[in-house]
Kinemage of the C-alpha trace (Angstrom):
@kinemage 1
@onewidth
@group {chain A} dominant
@subgroup {mainchain}
@vectorlist {calphas} color= white
{ca unk a 1} P -132.488 -70.188 323.153
{ca unk a 2} L -135.733 -71.717 324.004
{ca unk a 3} L -137.640 -72.965 327.246
{ca unk a 4} L -136.558 -76.234 328.937
{ca unk a 5} L -138.287 -78.938 328.033
{ca unk a 6} L -138.303 -80.999 331.274
{ca unk a 7} L -141.925 -81.102 331.953
{ca unk a 8} L -143.002 -78.334 334.478
{ca unk a 9} L -139.858 -76.583 333.961
{ca unk a 10} L -139.859 -72.794 332.810
{ca unk a 11} L -136.902 -71.567 332.967
{ca unk a 12} L -134.672 -70.579 330.244
{ca unk a 13} L -132.126 -73.543 328.364
{ca unk a 14} L -128.584 -73.034 328.543
{ca unk a 15} L -128.282 -76.340 326.676
{ca unk a 16} L -129.308 -78.610 323.683
{ca unk a 17} L -128.728 -82.486 324.318
{ca unk a 18} L -131.003 -85.142 323.282
{ca unk a 19} L -132.961 -88.000 325.335
{ca unk a 20} L -134.198 -91.529 324.300
{ca unk a 21} L -137.487 -91.619 323.699
{ca unk a 22} L -139.909 -94.632 323.107
{ca unk a 23} L -140.785 -94.520 319.623
{ca unk a 24} L -144.483 -94.077 319.390
{ca unk a 25} L -144.311 -96.917 316.371
{ca unk a 26} L -142.545 -99.797 318.506
{ca unk a 27} L -140.784 -100.679 321.068
{ca unk a 28} L -137.342 -99.088 320.058
{ca unk a 29} L -135.692 -95.710 322.019
{ca unk a 30} L -134.915 -93.129 319.820
{ca unk a 31} L -132.580 -90.256 320.394
{ca unk a 32} L -134.823 -86.882 320.643
{ca unk a 33} L -133.219 -83.188 320.402
{ca unk a 34} L -134.109 -81.609 323.797
{ca unk a 35} L -133.304 -77.841 325.563
{ca unk a 36} L -132.558 -78.212 329.639
{ca unk a 37} L -131.355 -75.747 331.651
{ca unk a 38} L -128.601 -75.801 334.029
{ca unk a 39} L -130.174 -78.133 336.719
{ca unk a 40} L -131.968 -80.571 334.267
{ca unk a 41} L -128.970 -81.018 332.024
{ca unk a 42} L -128.155 -83.041 335.486
{ca unk a 43} L -130.098 -85.463 335.246
{ca unk a 44} L -128.776 -89.073 333.892
{ca unk a 45} L -131.819 -89.573 331.060
{ca unk a 46} L -130.073 -85.804 329.998
{ca unk a 47} L -127.036 -85.866 326.789
{ca unk a 48} L -125.313 -83.471 325.925
{ca unk a 49} L -124.435 -82.412 322.854
{ca unk a 50} L -120.278 -81.882 322.657
{ca unk a 51} L -119.378 -79.088 319.430
{ca unk a 52} L -115.873 -80.589 317.716
{ca unk a 53} L -113.170 -77.771 318.368
{ca unk a 54} L -111.887 -77.174 314.998
{ca unk a 55} L -108.295 -76.034 314.178
């Protein structure tokens, strides 16, 4: 997996998720894929992808 995308963090990522980032063309906030380490995945602005279980 990739490195954590949190600014200043150099840890290996353990989770893929998304944050809401401001669209540079307007005032909307768009979901943006990011990777996070165990520490930064606990951030309130980070949303972890849930994988659906298949039967």
